[in-house]
C-alpha positions in Angstrom: 0.0 -0.1 0.1 1.3 3.8 -1.1 -0.4 7.2 0.9 -1.4 9.9 -1.4 0.0 12.4 1.7 -0.9 16.5 2.1 1.8 18.3 1.2 0.7 21.6 2.9 -1.6 22.3 6.0 -5.4 22.9 4.7 -9.1 22.0 4.5 -10.3 18.9 2.3 -12.4 20.9 0.1 -13.2 18.1 -2.6 -12.9 14.2 -2.9 -12.9 13.3 -6.6 -11.2 9.3 -5.9 -13.7 6.6 -4.6 -12.7 3.7 -3.2 -11.7 1.0 -6.2 -11.2 3.4 -8.3 -8.2 2.6 -10.7 -5.7 5.7 -10.8 -2.0 6.4 -12.3 0.9 8.6 -11.3 -0.7 12.3 -10.9 -4.2 11.8 -11.0 -6.4 13.9 -8.6 -7.6 12.0 -5.5 -8.3 15.2 -3.3 -8.6 19.0 -4.0 -7.6 21.0 -0.5 -8.1 24.5 -0.1 -5.4 27.1 1.8 -5.3 30.5 1.5 -8.3 30.0 -1.0 -5.7 28.2 -2.9 -6.8 24.5 -4.3 -4.1 22.2 -4.0 -4.5 18.7 -5.6 -3.4 16.0 -4.1 -2.3 13.6 -6.3 -1.8 9.7 -6.7 1.8 8.8 -6.1 1.8 5.6 -8.1 -0.6 3.0 -10.3 -3.0 1.2 -8.3 -7.0 1.4 -6.9 -7.7 3.4 -3.8 -8.3 1.4 -1.1 -9.5 3.7 1.1 -10.4 7.3 1.5 -9.0 8.4 5.4 -9.7 11.9 5.4 -13.5 13.3 4.8 -15.1 16.8 3.4 -14.5 20.1 5.8 -11.5 18.4 7.4 -8.4 19.8 8.1 -5.5 17.8 7.7 -1.8 19.2 8.6 1.5 18.7 5.9 2.5 14.8 5.3 -1.1 13.0 6.8 -2.1 10.8 4.6 -5.5 11.2 2.9 -5.9 8.2 0.1 -4.7 4.9 0.7 -4.0 3.5 -2.7 -3.2 -0.6 -3.3 -0.2 -0.7 -5.8 -0.4 -4.7 -5.3 -3.1 -5.0 -7.8 -2.5 -4.5 -11.5 -3.4 -1.1 -12.6 
């Protein structure tokens, strides 16, 4: 499993991915909002979304995992 992590302190504005979705590197998973800017959290690797670890409106800290990706399943 690989975690997609927040790169900045922010509010989870929108969750784009759903559990089971197939994703590839750079695919947007979650949009964070900080200081009126939208910052996407993207998939770091090919795989399937295993678990969404946050909810909309939640505050996350830099480095917090937001989505868990199962990279053992062929993408």
